[in-house]
C-alpha positions, 0 to 999 in steps of 0.5 A: 740853706744846707739842705738846698746845697746838699740837694743841688750837689746830689742832683749835679752828681746824679745828672753828671753820672747819667750823661757821662754813662750814656755817652760811653754807652753810645760809643760801645753799642756792641760791647758787653762787659761780662762780670768778673773778679777784680781788685782795685784802689779808689781815692775818694772825696766827700762833703759831710754834714753832721747831725745828732746830739753827740760830741762830734755833732755838737762841736763841729760843722760840715767837713771835707773827707778824703779816703783810700779804699782797697776793693775786691769784687767777686764774679757775682758782684759782691765787694769787700773793702778795707778803707781809711778816711781822713776829714779836715776843714771843719769849723768849730761850732763852739766859741774858743772860750768854751774849750780854752777857758780863761786863756781866751777872752774878748777885749773891746777897747773904748769906741772900738771893735771887739778883738780876741785876746790870747797871750803867747809865751812872751806875755804878748797878745798874739795872733790867735791859733787856728782851730778846726775839726779833724777826723779819722776812720779805719774800717771794713765794708761789704757791698753788692753791685746790682747791674741795670743793663749789659754792663755787668760790672756796673750798676747800683752799689749798696754798701754796709761798713763798720770801723773805728772813728776818732775826732778832735779839735785840731790846733794850728800853732806850728811855731809853738808860740803858746806854751799853754797849748804845747802839743805834747802836754797841755793841748791834750786837755783841750782838744776834746779827742773822742773815739768809738765804733762807727757804722756807715752805709752807701747808696750810689752808682758804679760805672765801670768803663771798658777802659777801667781807669775811666771808671768811677762811682758816686752816691750818698753816704750815711754815718752813725758814730758812737764816740766818747772822750778818750783823754783822761781829763778835759780841762774846761768847758761843758766836758770838763773833768774826768772822762772815764764815766762819760757815756758814748753818744750818737753823732751822724754824718750825711755826705755826698761821695765820689770815687775814682777806680784804679785797677790792680788786677782783673781776671781775664774777661769773656766779652761778647759782641752783638751781631746783626 
């Protein structure tokens, strides 16, 4: 089912990009966009699907990712970027008892349905807190745009990046009903926070319109994350115990990504027009 959703989204973005680009090309048939030095910022959004046997892949389902990229493009269409990404909304693959231990259990009253039980600071069975995956990334990326026509700032965009990546189980308990999950002490032994080096690759299409603020890009992004737990001790579950000697493990992410171009600076362009 996930593969079908991923394929549908990919076809949607590719077809949408093609139609959108063709419409603008028809409007500006005589316009030639000369490659030039540019600096821009890009807010980005992507949907990412995990794979592999690492800590991230075994713990979380798909996530939503928002990011901010600061890009410098040379006249020869090389790009250098500084990036920050933040991911959220990832459901936990593990049941809560696997990372909370005995503080969480399932109770089934006679002839009734099963209900999760966790006691708050007053000793009462309270509405359980919410859990989701949260990830963060900072890094640097180098890329190259390969023009396919006279729009010399547009084309296929290939990128390679490296950076620092972290992920954890986020607990939503804003009123601190559960002292056993206090965010400054005990929670640190349950959130399974991990971090490490991450590599990423992007393959997509950059469309740089004559009106630069209408420019965007879309494509596929692949991540390789080599992380290990960075808390000193994990209380329960299959990761319980000291974390010093735990190995780094591989998790992957495959995502569909779009970005909007917000130009900051552009060296004056030399534009040409076809004459008939």
